[in-house]
C-alpha positions as CSV (number, residue, x, y, z in Angstrom):
1,M,87.0,182.8,36.6
2,T,86.6,184.2,33.0
3,Q,86.2,182.5,29.6
4,E,89.6,183.8,28.6
5,E,91.3,182.4,31.6
6,V,89.8,178.9,31.2
7,K,90.4,179.1,27.3
8,A,94.1,179.7,28.0
9,M,94.3,177.1,30.5
10,W,92.6,174.7,28.2
11,D,94.9,175.5,25.3
12,A,98.0,175.2,27.4
13,Y,97.0,171.6,28.5
14,T,96.0,170.8,25.0
15,E,99.6,171.5,24.0
16,E,101.1,169.5,27.0
17,V,99.1,166.3,26.6
18,T,100.8,163.5,24.6
19,S,97.9,161.3,23.8
20,P,96.6,162.0,20.3
21,T,92.9,161.0,21.3
22,V,93.0,163.5,24.1
23,K,94.6,166.3,22.1
24,A,91.9,165.7,19.3
25,A,89.2,165.7,21.8
26,F,90.4,169.0,23.4
27,K,90.9,170.7,20.1
28,E,87.5,169.7,18.9
29,A,85.8,171.1,22.0
30,V,84.0,174.5,22.6
31,L,84.1,176.0,25.9
32,D,81.4,178.1,27.6
33,V,82.2,179.6,31.0
34,R,79.4,181.2,33.0
35,H,80.6,181.6,36.4
36,P,80.4,179.4,38.5
37,N,79.9,176.7,35.9
38,C,82.0,175.5,33.0
39,Y,80.3,173.9,30.2
40,I,82.2,172.0,27.4
41,F,80.6,171.0,24.3
42,V,81.9,168.4,22.0
43,G,80.4,166.5,18.8
44,T,81.0,162.9,19.7
45,Q,80.4,160.4,22.6
46,I,84.0,159.4,22.4
47,A,85.3,163.0,22.8
48,R,83.0,163.5,25.7
49,T,84.2,160.3,27.5
50,T,87.8,161.3,26.8
51,I,87.3,164.8,28.4
52,V,85.3,163.3,31.4
53,H,88.2,160.8,32.1
54,E,90.9,163.5,31.8
55,L,91.2,164.1,35.5
56,A,94.5,165.8,35.3
57,F,92.8,168.8,33.6
58,I,89.8,168.8,35.9
59,N,92.0,168.6,39.0
60,R,94.1,171.5,37.8
61,L,91.1,173.6,37.0
62,Q,89.8,173.0,40.6
63,A,93.3,173.5,42.1
64,I,93.3,177.0,40.6
65,Y,89.7,178.0,41.0
66,G,88.9,176.0,44.1
67,H,85.3,176.4,45.1
68,D,84.7,179.1,42.4
69,I,83.8,176.2,40.2
70,I,80.3,174.6,41.1
71,S,80.2,172.3,38.2
72,I,81.9,171.2,34.9
73,E,79.5,169.8,32.5
74,V,80.6,167.9,29.3
75,N,77.7,167.9,26.7
76,I,77.3,166.5,23.2
77,D,76.3,169.1,20.5
78,P,75.4,167.4,17.2
79,S,76.4,170.5,15.2
80,L,80.0,169.8,16.2
81,T,80.0,166.2,14.8
82,P,82.5,166.0,12.0
83,E,80.9,165.4,8.5
84,Q,81.1,162.0,7.2
85,T,82.8,161.6,3.9
86,E,81.1,159.4,1.3
87,K,83.3,156.5,0.5
88,P,83.9,155.6,-3.1
89,Q,82.0,152.6,-4.4
90,K,84.0,149.5,-4.1
91,L,84.5,147.2,-7.1
92,F,83.5,143.7,-6.0
93,T,84.2,141.3,-8.9
94,G,87.1,140.9,-11.3
95,K,84.9,141.7,-14.2
96,E,83.8,145.0,-12.5
97,K,87.5,145.8,-11.9
98,F,88.5,145.0,-15.4
99,E,85.7,147.4,-16.8
100,Y,86.7,150.1,-14.5
101,L,90.5,149.8,-15.5
102,Q,89.5,149.5,-19.2
103,S,87.5,152.8,-18.9
104,I,90.9,154.4,-17.8
105,N,93.1,152.9,-20.3
106,P,91.0,151.3,-23.5
107,L,94.3,149.4,-24.4
108,L,93.8,147.0,-21.6
109,R,91.3,145.1,-23.8
110,E,93.6,144.7,-26.6
111,L,96.4,143.5,-24.1
112,R,94.0,141.0,-22.7
113,D,93.1,139.6,-26.1
114,R,96.6,139.5,-27.4
115,L,97.6,137.4,-24.4
116,D,94.5,135.4,-24.5
117,L,93.8,136.3,-20.7
118,K,90.5,135.4,-19.2
119,L,88.9,136.8,-16.0
120,D,88.4,134.4,-13.2
121,E,84.5,135.0,-13.1
122,D,84.0,134.5,-16.9
């Protein structure tokens, strides 16, 4: 059992699986095969749980290698966690929304004045 053999099997299974969640977890994972153990590293608990419960792959691996595999271990590696993108600040009030839109288009204030419109929060 080599790293290349298990990786080829892993990639083939990833392409076969239909669940987007399972596919994403398998694509994110990093394999480390140290005969007779197979270590799988993922970035999140959800990915870990998904892979642990993917019995079809585990059964396939054990069917091919039989007793050559002593253990399959799925671990969380924080360095594999996807980076969180900062969400833009939300505009909460009508006044804030108007001020933001006015900064994009200054003629908005003139339109508001011409039509004698008032903001709900004024």
